[in-house]
Backbone as CSV, one residue per row, in Angstrom:
resi,resn,N_x,N_y,N_z,CA_x,CA_y,CA_z,C_x,C_y,C_z
1,MET,-46.199,56.544,34.833,-46.716,55.406,34.108,-45.872,54.168,34.373
2,ASN,-44.572,54.338,34.491,-43.697,53.211,34.755,-43.984,52.605,36.128
3,ARG,-44.458,53.429,37.074,-44.788,52.935,38.400,-45.939,51.935,38.340
4,PHE,-46.917,52.171,37.435,-48.038,51.251,37.270,-47.562,49.863,36.875
5,TRP,-46.599,49.790,35.974,-46.128,48.509,35.465,-45.255,47.776,36.472
6,THR,-44.663,48.476,37.410,-43.746,47.829,38.349,-44.350,47.617,39.726
7,GLN,-45.669,47.819,39.884,-46.290,47.590,41.176,-46.251,46.113,41.518
8,ARG,-46.073,45.821,42.791,-46.049,44.442,43.268,-47.384,44.144,43.949
9,LEU,-47.791,42.888,43.902,-48.988,42.472,44.610,-48.644,42.286,46.084
10,GLU,-49.552,42.737,46.957,-49.290,42.606,48.386,-50.416,41.839,49.052
11,ARG,-50.041,41.055,50.052,-51.008,40.324,50.858,-51.575,41.282,51.907
12,PRO,-52.702,40.893,52.543,-53.272,41.761,53.583,-52.328,42.025,54.753
13,ASN,-51.401,41.113,55.066,-50.483,41.327,56.179,-49.284,42.198,55.802
14,GLY,-49.232,42.662,54.543,-48.172,43.575,54.120,-47.026,42.925,53.376
15,SER,-46.930,41.587,53.394,-45.849,40.933,52.670,-46.184,40.882,51.181
16,GLN,-45.144,40.794,50.355,-45.347,40.790,48.916,-45.535,39.374,48.397
17,ILE,-46.383,39.251,47.371,-46.612,37.972,46.723,-45.518,37.800,45.678
18,PRO,-44.730,36.728,45.746,-43.663,36.553,44.753,-44.249,36.258,43.384
19,THR,-43.619,36.798,42.340,-44.058,36.545,40.970,-43.233,35.422,40.382
20,ALA,-43.726,34.844,39.299,-43.010,33.756,38.639,-41.671,34.252,38.133
21,GLY,-40.615,33.553,38.443,-39.291,33.955,37.993,-38.681,35.028,38.865
22,GLY,-39.376,35.460,39.914,-38.812,36.422,40.834,-38.926,37.864,40.393
23,GLU,-39.575,38.147,39.285,-39.709,39.524,38.853,-41.026,39.699,38.136
24,ASP,-41.454,40.929,38.018,-42.716,41.240,37.370,-42.495,41.292,35.862
25,GLN,-43.152,40.428,35.119,-42.941,40.358,33.677,-43.481,41.588,32.951
26,LEU,-44.483,42.267,33.500,-44.985,43.479,32.850,-43.958,44.606,32.876
27,SER,-43.059,44.591,33.833,-42.032,45.634,33.881,-41.017,45.460,32.757
28,MET,-41.048,44.333,32.071,-40.147,44.114,30.943,-40.603,44.851,29.688
29,ILE,-41.856,45.309,29.640,-42.361,46.031,28.471,-41.942,47.487,28.599
30,PRO,-41.137,48.002,27.655,-40.663,49.378,27.762,-41.783,50.392,27.526
31,THR,-41.596,51.587,28.059,-42.596,52.649,27.954,-42.839,53.022,26.499
32,TRP,-41.793,53.044,25.670,-41.991,53.403,24.269,-42.922,52.429,23.578
33,SER,-42.871,51.171,23.976,-43.730,50.158,23.367,-45.184,50.358,23.795
34,VAL,-45.409,50.723,25.049,-46.773,50.974,25.532,-47.365,52.178,24.808
35,VAL,-46.590,53.249,24.691,-47.074,54.447,24.002,-47.352,54.135,22.532
36,LEU,-46.455,53.419,21.872,-46.655,53.067,20.465,-47.869,52.150,20.288
37,ALA,-48.103,51.246,21.223,-49.275,50.366,21.148,-50.571,51.172,21.262
38,ILE,-50.597,52.167,22.132,-51.780,53.023,22.264,-52.003,53.809,20.973
39,ILE,-50.926,54.315,20.377,-51.037,55.057,19.115,-51.525,54.134,18.000
40,VAL,-50.996,52.917,17.920,-51.415,51.964,16.889,-52.890,51.599,17.070
41,PHE,-53.309,51.368,18.304,-54.715,51.048,18.552,-55.604,52.208,18.120
42,GLY,-55.218,53.428,18.472,-55.993,54.606,18.059,-56.014,54.782,16.547
43,ALA,-54.889,54.506,15.880,-54.831,54.638,14.420,-55.741,53.616,13.742
44,VAL,-55.800,52.409,14.264,-56.686,51.401,13.681,-58.147,51.800,13.888
45,GLN,-58.463,52.379,15.050,-59.830,52.839,15.274,-60.188,53.962,14.304
46,TYR,-59.259,54.865,14.080,-59.483,55.951,13.126,-59.677,55.386,11.718
47,LEU,-58.902,54.377,11.360,-59.028,53.759,10.040,-60.414,53.143,9.851
48,PHE,-60.891,52.377,10.840,-62.173,51.696,10.702,-63.367,52.635,10.849
49,HIS,-63.228,53.705,11.623,-64.387,54.565,11.888,-64.319,55.917,11.199
50,GLY,-63.161,56.300,10.695,-63.037,57.602,10.065,-62.709,57.553,8.591
51,VAL,-61.864,56.631,8.181,-61.403,56.587,6.789,-62.288,55.694,5.926
52,LEU,-62.564,54.505,6.407,-63.363,53.567,5.617,-64.793,54.073,5.493
53,PRO,-65.433,53.832,4.342,-66.807,54.335,4.161,-67.762,53.691,5.160
54,HIS,-68.651,54.482,5.677,-69.592,53.983,6.672,-70.997,54.539,6.442
55,HIS,-71.452,54.508,5.214,-72.774,55.016,4.914,-73.867,53.985,5.193
56,LYS,-73.515,52.735,5.428,-74.499,51.717,5.789,-74.458,51.537,7.304
57,HIS,-75.465,52.034,7.970,-75.460,52.004,9.438,-75.730,50.608,10.001
58,GLU,-76.279,49.708,9.188,-76.521,48.354,9.690,-75.222,47.566,9.858
59,LEU,-74.099,48.048,9.282,-72.807,47.389,9.434,-71.983,47.947,10.598
60,LEU,-72.561,48.839,11.379,-71.847,49.439,12.506,-71.342,48.391,13.508
61,PRO,-72.151,47.408,13.922,-71.614,46.411,14.861,-70.410,45.646,14.297
62,MET,-70.446,45.331,13.003,-69.321,44.628,12.391,-68.078,45.514,12.354
63,ARG,-68.257,46.802,12.057,-67.120,47.729,12.034,-66.520,47.883,13.428
64,LEU,-67.382,47.957,14.440,-66.885,48.053,15.816,-66.095,46.803,16.188
65,LEU,-66.643,45.643,15.879,-65.969,44.387,16.201,-64.631,44.278,15.481
66,MET,-64.623,44.567,14.204,-63.384,44.462,13.434,-62.357,45.505,13.883
67,GLY,-62.805,46.713,14.165,-61.887,47.768,14.609,-61.213,47.411,15.919
68,TYR,-62.001,46.967,16.888,-61.422,46.603,18.180,-60.555,45.350,18.074
69,SER,-60.972,44.386,17.270,-60.186,43.149,17.130,-58.839,43.422,16.481
70,TRP,-58.836,44.109,15.347,-57.572,44.398,14.663,-56.713,45.365,15.469
71,GLY,-57.334,46.331,16.125,-56.567,47.258,16.961,-55.876,46.549,18.108
72,THR,-56.605,45.630,18.749,-56.016,44.853,19.841,-54.899,43.945,19.332
73,ALA,-55.092,43.331,18.173,-54.067,42.440,17.620,-52.786,43.213,17.299
74,PHE,-52.902,44.351,16.625,-51.705,45.126,16.277,-51.037,45.719,17.505
75,ALA,-51.829,46.203,18.476,-51.253,46.766,19.705,-50.540,45.675,20.506
76,SER,-51.112,44.484,20.543,-50.462,43.371,21.251,-49.140,42.997,20.592
77,TYR,-49.098,43.054,19.279,-47.861,42.739,18.565,-46.781,43.773,18.880
78,VAL,-47.161,45.044,18.982,-46.198,46.097,19.342,-45.676,45.862,20.758
79,LEU,-46.563,45.477,21.685,-46.130,45.178,23.051,-45.189,43.965,23.075
80,LEU,-45.471,42.969,22.239,-44.607,41.796,22.145,-43.222,42.167,21.630
81,VAL,-43.159,43.032,20.626,-41.865,43.483,20.102,-41.101,44.234,21.192
82,GLY,-41.794,45.060,21.975,-41.141,45.759,23.080,-40.601,44.807,24.132
83,TYR,-41.382,43.776,24.459,-40.923,42.788,25.431,-39.675,42.072,24.926
84,VAL,-39.690,41.666,23.661,-38.543,40.961,23.088,-37.319,41.869,23.079
85,SER,-37.509,43.169,22.825,-36.368,44.093,22.785,-35.640,44.162,24.125
86,ARG,-36.372,44.041,25.226,-35.727,44.036,26.550,-35.217,42.653,26.927
87,ASP,-36.001,41.627,26.603,-35.639,40.269,26.998,-34.383,39.792,26.278
88,VAL,-34.203,40.209,25.029,-33.039,39.772,24.259,-31.750,40.329,24.871
89,ARG,-31.794,41.543,25.396,-30.600,42.112,26.056,-30.350,41.443,27.406
90,ARG,-31.423,41.117,28.110,-31.286,40.476,29.421,-30.654,39.094,29.293
91,ARG,-30.896,38.426,28.180,-30.350,37.091,27.950,-29.045,37.116,27.159
92,ARG,-28.510,38.316,26.903,-27.234,38.521,26.209,-27.210,37.842,24.835
93,MET,-28.259,38.089,24.061,-28.356,37.576,22.699,-28.217,38.753,21.744
94,PRO,-27.888,38.518,20.455,-27.742,39.627,19.505,-29.084,40.332,19.261
95,ALA,-29.222,41.548,19.783,-30.494,42.265,19.756,-30.938,42.604,18.340
96,GLY,-30.037,43.095,17.500,-30.409,43.486,16.145,-30.964,42.327,15.333
97,LEU,-30.326,41.195,15.425,-30.761,40.019,14.673,-32.145,39.564,15.117
98,TRP,-32.365,39.454,16.427,-33.644,38.955,16.916,-34.767,39.949,16.693
99,MET,-34.486,41.239,16.799,-35.534,42.233,16.519,-35.915,42.175,15.048
100,LEU,-34.946,41.985,14.162,-35.228,41.864,12.742,-36.087,40.627,12.467
101,ILE,-35.747,39.512,13.086,-36.516,38.280,12.897,-37.946,38.450,13.399
102,VAL,-38.116,39.038,14.580,-39.453,39.186,15.163,-40.313,40.145,14.338
103,VAL,-39.731,41.228,13.842,-40.510,42.222,13.106,-40.793,41.774,11.673
104,VAL,-39.830,41.159,11.014,-39.967,40.864,9.585,-40.770,39.589,9.306
105,MET,-40.597,38.557,10.094,-41.309,37.302,9.815,-42.810,37.512,10.018
106,PRO,-43.634,37.116,9.060,-45.069,37.436,9.095,-45.843,36.615,10.118
107,GLY,-46.939,37.201,10.563,-47.891,36.487,11.402,-47.404,36.105,12.778
108,GLY,-46.407,36.767,13.304,-45.902,36.439,14.623,-45.009,35.215,14.661
109,ILE,-44.646,34.685,13.512,-43.785,33.499,13.473,-42.412,33.820,14.065
110,GLY,-41.928,35.031,13.837,-40.639,35.432,14.393,-40.632,35.405,15.910
111,ALA,-41.750,35.815,16.528,-41.841,35.787,17.984,-41.864,34.351,18.502
112,VAL,-42.566,33.484,17.804,-42.599,32.070,18.202,-41.198,31.470,18.104
113,VAL,-40.497,31.781,17.026,-39.122,31.282,16.855,-38.237,31.813,17.985
114,TYR,-38.402,33.091,18.335,-37.604,33.666,19.423,-37.855,32.923,20.728
115,PHE,-39.127,32.710,21.089,-39.433,32.062,22.363,-38.993,30.600,22.385
116,LEU,-38.913,29.963,21.229,-38.431,28.583,21.188,-36.913,28.495,21.299
117,LEU,-36.192,29.496,20.774,-34.733,29.414,20.690,-33.979,30.315,21.656
118,ARG,-34.673,31.048,22.498,-33.958,31.984,23.368,-33.113,31.253,24.408
119,GLN,-32.040,31.911,24.808,-31.089,31.364,25.766,-31.672,31.427,27.176
120,PRO,-31.263,30.532,28.066,-31.737,30.623,29.457,-31.121,31.832,30.159
121,LEU,-31.815,32.299,31.183,-31.286,33.407,31.982,-30.065,32.941,32.758
122,MET,-29.059,33.766,32.771,-27.834,33.453,33.496,-27.796,34.300,34.772
123,THR,-27.385,33.685,35.869,-27.245,34.395,37.128,-25.819,34.218,37.637
124,PRO,-25.260,35.233,38.273,-23.888,35.094,38.775,-23.834,34.273,40.066
125,CYS,-22.778,33.506,40.204,-22.530,32.773,41.446,-22.234,33.799,42.540
126,PRO,-22.873,33.695,43.706,-22.614,34.673,44.770,-21.195,34.604,45.325
127,HIS,-20.505,33.500,45.092,-19.172,33.326,45.654,-18.065,33.762,44.690
128,CYS,-18.136,33.314,43.409,-17.045,33.605,42.470,-17.483,34.399,41.236
129,SER,-18.758,34.760,41.123,-19.327,35.569,40.037,-19.307,34.884,38.670
130,THR,-19.178,33.574,38.609,-19.275,32.841,37.352,-20.729,32.858,36.893
131,GLU,-20.974,33.078,35.599,-22.328,33.077,35.060,-22.861,31.643,35.018
132,LEU,-24.032,31.426,35.637,-24.611,30.091,35.737,-26.033,30.089,35.197
133,PRO,-26.452,29.012,34.510,-27.851,28.919,34.087,-28.749,28.643,35.287
134,ALA,-30.039,28.945,35.132,-30.993,28.706,36.214,-31.131,27.211,36.469
135,GLY,-31.386,26.861,37.718,-31.596,25.466,38.073,-30.347,24.707,38.468
136,VAL,-29.194,25.342,38.483,-27.949,24.686,38.881,-27.885,24.662,40.409
137,HIS,-27.484,23.533,40.972,-27.418,23.412,42.423,-26.040,23.748,42.982
138,PHE,-24.986,23.528,42.203,-23.622,23.822,42.632,-22.905,24.593,41.528
139,CYS,-22.036,25.516,41.910,-21.217,26.239,40.936,-20.120,25.294,40.440
140,PRO,-19.938,25.171,39.128,-18.907,24.256,38.619,-17.484,24.781,38.806
141,GLN,-17.306,26.050,39.138,-15.976,26.623,39.317,-15.494,26.542,40.761
142,CYS,-16.398,26.832,41.716,-15.954,26.900,43.114,-16.712,25.940,44.041
143,GLN,-17.637,25.157,43.537,-18.445,24.199,44.283,-19.321,24.848,45.341
144,PHE,-19.670,26.111,45.155,-20.565,26.804,46.075,-21.964,26.229,45.906
145,GLN,-22.603,25.851,47.020,-23.940,25.264,46.954,-24.965,26.384,46.829
146,LEU,-25.713,26.378,45.716,-26.687,27.430,45.434,-28.092,27.074,45.876
147,ALA,-28.430,25.803,45.906,-29.776,25.365,46.254,-29.674,24.102,47.101
148,PRO,-30.681,23.855,47.927,-30.632,22.649,48.757,-30.818,21.390,47.919
149,VAL,-30.025,20.371,48.223,-30.119,19.075,47.551,-30.081,17.972,48.599
150,CYS,-30.596,16.826,48.224,-30.573,15.662,49.098,-29.145,15.123,49.167
151,GLY,-28.699,14.725,50.346,-27.353,14.194,50.516,-27.196,12.768,50.034
152,ARG,-28.295,12.071,49.801,-28.213,10.687,49.348,-28.365,10.586,47.827
153,CYS,-29.447,11.183,47.257,-29.689,11.029,45.811,-29.278,12.269,45.012
154,PHE,-28.917,13.347,45.679,-28.430,14.593,45.078,-29.434,15.256,44.133
155,ARG,-30.709,15.051,44.378,-31.759,15.740,43.632,-32.165,16.979,44.412
156,GLY,-32.683,17.967,43.698,-33.100,19.204,44.336,-34.284,18.998,45.260
157,VAL,-34.270,19.696,46.386,-35.371,19.654,47.343,-35.773,21.088,47.675
158,GLN,-36.939,21.240,48.255,-37.393,22.555,48.688,-36.737,22.899,50.020
159,ILE,-36.599,24.172,50.269,-35.924,24.610,51.499,-36.737,24.249,52.736
160,THR,-38.052,24.026,52.570,-38.921,23.703,53.703,-39.098,22.202,53.918
161,ASP,-38.543,21.369,53.028,-38.707,19.919,53.160,-37.910,19.376,54.336
162,VAL,-38.497,18.410,55.033,-37.812,17.714,56.118,-37.186,16.432,55.579
163,TYR,-37.894,15.784,54.651,-37.417,14.553,54.034,-37.377,14.742,52.516
164,CYS,-36.483,14.036,51.851,-36.377,14.091,50.391,-37.628,13.470,49.782
165,THR,-38.196,14.138,48.793,-39.411,13.626,48.161,-39.119,12.468,47.214
166,GLN,-37.864,12.245,46.850,-37.516,11.176,45.916,-37.093,9.885,46.630
167,CYS,-36.272,10.022,47.672,-35.748,8.803,48.317,-36.116,8.699,49.801
168,GLY,-36.714,9.738,50.392,-37.135,9.689,51.781,-36.032,9.952,52.791
169,HIS,-34.877,10.391,52.347,-33.733,10.650,53.225,-34.043,11.819,54.164
170,ASP,-33.609,11.710,55.431,-33.780,12.791,56.407,-32.790,13.898,56.071
171,LEU,-33.298,15.064,55.646,-32.443,16.154,55.187,-31.683,16.838,56.320
172,ALA,-32.123,16.652,57.572,-31.418,17.243,58.703,-30.041,16.612,58.907
173,GLU,-29.850,15.399,58.427,-28.573,14.698,58.569,-27.511,15.211,57.598
174,ASP,-27.904,16.007,56.603,-26.976,16.432,55.559,-26.085,17.602,55.958
175,ASN,-26.387,18.276,57.037,-25.619,19.443,57.482,-25.480,20.488,56.372
176,ALA,-26.610,20.855,55.788,-26.620,21.879,54.736,-26.263,23.230,55.350
177,PRO,-25.715,24.151,54.574,-25.407,25.476,55.094,-26.659,26.148,55.670
178,ALA,-26.465,26.982,56.673,-27.593,27.621,57.359,-28.451,28.445,56.404
179,ARG,-27.865,29.036,55.365,-28.648,29.851,54.446,-29.585,29.016,53.582
180,LEU,-29.401,27.681,53.564,-30.253,26.798,52.786,-31.199,25.985,53.658
181,ARG,-31.317,26.348,54.941,-32.224,25.673,55.852,-33.247,26.656,56.352
182,VAL,-34.429,26.149,56.667,-35.462,26.966,57.280,-35.217,26.965,58.780
183,TYR,-35.403,28.112,59.421,-35.235,28.196,60.862,-36.236,27.305,61.548
184,SER,-35.809,26.477,62.452,-36.710,25.620,63.216,-36.247,25.567,64.660
185,ASP,-37.181,25.243,65.544,-36.869,25.179,66.984,-36.197,23.896,67.349
């Protein structure tokens, strides 16, 4: 089952399609959360179709609609709690506190608060292993260049750009490290 969640999309030529953020977000949902969501969905269906009185057959479409709607809502909330349980550890935040906030605050308000206040992902510098937030172009400890920047205006550029999109500077004149340049003839 875990293999299903971690499958990558592939192009017809065999190369993989990159996902947003460099990783598959569905793989962040733990297996226990998926199993619990299926159980919760089944329990809600049992509640609407087995426990609640159903002697009026003309209300069957409404019972079906309500059962599937509430089952989907509760199962989605369980999946959200599972995602937060993994994401909070990945961002090195206090897991117990955030899980309590997400579960206890009513109506999903805790999840909204979590997504508004969560810390950025930190990545290690390849040169000195200092923890750096995403989007940094140079390491503040060792000045290792992590991403290509324009030599004139020092704004970030794409690795495939020939000229800076902000000031028009020729990026070939900057002598950027080979790992930050695209191979060209």
